[in-house]
N, C-alpha and C positions, 0 to 999 in steps of 0.2 A: 768394654761401650767404650765408647766418645760419650765426656761432659756432655754437657749442658752447653755451656758456656761455648766448643767449642763445633755445635754442628750446625753446619751450615745447611740443615732445614731449618730446626729453631729459628738461630736468625732469621731465615729468610720469615718466617710466619709472622715473625719478632715486627720487624722492618715493613711489612704490606698493613700490618693490626696499627700500627704507629698509623701513618701513612693515610688509613681507612678516618679511625680516629681524628683527625688534624685537615680532610675535607669535609669529614660533616661536620664540625662543627665550622668551619668557610662557609657550606653550603646554606647552613644555619643562620650563622649571621645572612650573609646576604638576600636571603630572601623574607628575613625579617626586617631591612634598611625599604624605605618611604621609596627609595631607587631605583629600585627592584621591580617593584610592584609598579611602577607608571614604568617602565618598561616595560615588563609585562605586558599590560593593558594599550600602550601603542603599537608593539607588535599583533597584538589581535586585531586591533583597530584595523594597524595594517595589511592583514590575511581578510576581515570580513568584506574590506574595500577591495579589494582585488580575486576574491570568489564572486563575488557585485559582479564588476565588469567582466570575469571573462563565465559570466554569466547571458548578461546583454549583448556579449559580441556570440555567443553563440546562438541566443536567439538569432540575430543579425544576419548570419552567415546559414543554417537556415530556411528563415524565409524567403533569404535568396538559393538555398537552394529546392525550395516548394517544397520543403521541407515540414511537420505538424513539429512544435515543441514540445519537449518535456507539461508544458502544462497543459498544454493543450487536446496535448491523449490522455492527462487526467479527466478536464473539460468534456471529451468524448466519453470514457469509460460511463463517468456518472451519469452522464445524458445517457447510456444502453442501458445500465442499471436503473435505473428510472421507469424508459421502454416494458424492460424486462416486468418489471414488477404489477405497471400496469395494464399489460398482457397475464397475466397471472393472475388479478384480479379478472377482468376477462373470462379468462379464462374457467374460471370458481364459476361466476356468474351464470355462464351460457350451463353448465354440470349443473348446476342449481337451477335451471328452468324450464332442461330436457330431462331431468326428476321429475319433477314437479307436476312436466305436462303428460309423462309416463303413467303414473294412476291416472290422472287424467282422465286419460282416453286416448292416447296420441301426443302428436306438435299440434299447439297449433299453430292456423296460416298453408300446412301440409297439406300436397292438396290427397286428397283419397283415391283409393284404389278404384280399375272400372270396373262396374256390376257386370256378375260371370251371368247371372238367371236376365231375361228379363220379367218386365212388372206381364201381365194376365192381362189383355185382352177387351173390353167394354167383351162382350156377347163371350168370352174361354169361363169358364167353372175358377172360382177359389183353389 
């Protein structure tokens, strides 16, 4: 068997391990510095600004194409949910009125069915 000192795989693993330790210590030192935090904040701010500009540009594009924007679609969806809620309330009230009217003998205001028997005239027996 080959000795540990001459084993190329062991030497490779040792070298990779030492490089990893070096990179980790360098990264820890870099992240601890205030300059690193400042750069990260600047990049984050630039990204947020670019994202806002892209959103504004997209909004203008959609307006130019006569298409609704995401915000307008969200507003429409919220409005539709509100309307559906109101319709459900109306249905519930109508069902309650129908069930109450059914117990009272009919729907108020509904036309009465035609009479099938004519009333007796004055000279006829009852």
